[in-house]
C-alpha positions in Angstrom: 7.6 -8.6 20.4 6.2 -11.4 22.8 8.0 -14.7 23.3 6.6 -17.1 21.0 4.3 -14.7 18.8 4.7 -15.4 15.0 5.3 -11.8 13.3 3.4 -11.8 9.8 4.6 -9.8 6.7 2.5 -9.8 3.4 4.5 -8.5 0.2 1.9 -7.9 -2.8 1.5 -5.8 -5.7 -1.2 -3.9 -7.4 -2.9 -1.2 -8.4 -3.9 2.3 -6.6 -7.7 2.2 -6.5 -8.4 5.2 -5.0 -6.4 8.8 -4.7 -5.0 8.7 -1.3 -6.2 10.6 1.5 -3.8 12.2 4.2 -5.3 12.6 7.7 -4.2 13.9 11.1 -5.2 12.1 14.2 -6.0 13.9 17.3 -2.3 13.7 18.8 -1.2 15.1 15.6 -0.3 12.0 13.6 -0.3 11.7 10.2 -1.9 8.6 8.4 -2.1 8.5 4.3 -4.6 6.1 3.5 -5.3 4.1 -0.2 -6.8 1.1 -1.6 -4.7 -1.3 -3.5 -6.3 -3.7 -6.1 -4.5 -7.0 -6.6 -5.1 -8.5 -9.8 -6.3 -12.5 -9.5 -5.8 -13.4 -12.9 -8.3 -15.3 -14.8 -10.2 -18.6 -14.4 -11.8 -20.1 -17.5 -10.9 -17.2 -19.6 -12.9 -15.1 -16.9 -11.3 -12.3 -15.2 -11.6 -12.8 -11.6 -12.4 -10.1 -9.1 -9.2 -8.3 -7.6 -8.4 -8.2 -4.0 -8.9 -5.1 -2.4 -6.3 -4.1 0.3 -6.6 -1.2 2.3 -3.1 0.2 3.2 -2.0 3.0 5.7 1.4 4.8 5.7 2.4 6.5 9.0 4.1 9.8 10.3 6.7 11.6 8.1 6.6 8.8 5.5 3.1 9.5 5.0 3.6 13.6 4.6 6.3 13.0 2.5 4.9 10.2 0.1 1.4 11.6 -0.4 1.8 13.9 -3.6 3.7 10.8 -5.4 1.3 8.3 -4.9 -1.6 8.6 -7.5 -5.0 6.7 -8.3 -3.8 4.2 -11.1 0.0 3.9 -9.9 1.5 0.5 -10.1 3.0 -0.1 -6.3 4.6 -3.3 -4.8 4.1 -3.2 -0.7 5.3 -5.2 2.3 4.1 -4.9 5.7 1.9 -6.1 8.5 -1.7 -7.4 7.6 -4.7 -7.1 9.5 -8.5 -8.0 9.0 -11.3 -5.8 10.4 -15.3 -6.7 10.0 -17.6 -4.2 9.2 -20.9 -4.9 8.3 -20.7 -8.7 8.3 -17.8 -8.2 5.8 -14.1 -8.8 6.5 -11.4 -6.1 5.1 -8.0 -6.7 4.4 -5.7 -4.2 5.8 -1.7 -3.7 5.3 0.0 -1.3 7.7 3.1 -0.6 5.1 6.8 -1.3 6.1 8.2 -0.7 2.2 6.8 0.6 -0.8 8.2 0.4 -4.3 7.1 2.3 -7.1 6.4 0.2 -10.3 4.8 2.5 -12.7 2.8 5.6 -12.8 -0.7 5.8 -13.9 -1.1 6.0 -17.4 2.5 4.7 -18.0 3.5 1.4 -19.6 5.8 -0.5 -17.6 8.8 -0.4 -20.1 8.4 3.4 -20.1 9.0 3.9 -16.1 11.7 5.2 -14.4 14.1 2.6 -12.5 12.1 1.2 -9.1 12.6 3.4 -6.2 11.6 1.5 -2.9 11.2 3.2 0.4 11.8 1.4 3.5 10.9 1.8 7.6 14.6 1.3 8.0 15.2 4.4 6.2 15.6 8.0 7.7 11.6 9.2 7.7 12.6 12.6 6.6 13.9 11.2 3.0 11.2 10.4 0.9 13.2 8.3 -1.5 
């Protein structure tokens, strides 16, 4: 980290909006990508559009977690935020450092197993 630089960390919770995709770079690195819809509540009784965040996990964690993350799952994420522009639209991105499972697709919150957190500080070979 450069002297005087501000390190940002974003924490958010939402619903996985599309089935995660595991890719391999030309260098052989694994990247797991998915979108997260963050609920923005209501205004004047009308539901507001969600904020969509493009999320990425890297390395052995990406490979290990790919079978466990599915469209509709509830997740809490923490990581480094970025913004990219494409066709005059801004896209929010999150490079994930920590991930907490908050419920599987189709389950009520009270029916879920205890929360599990995956952190970048943990051994990358252990998915939980």
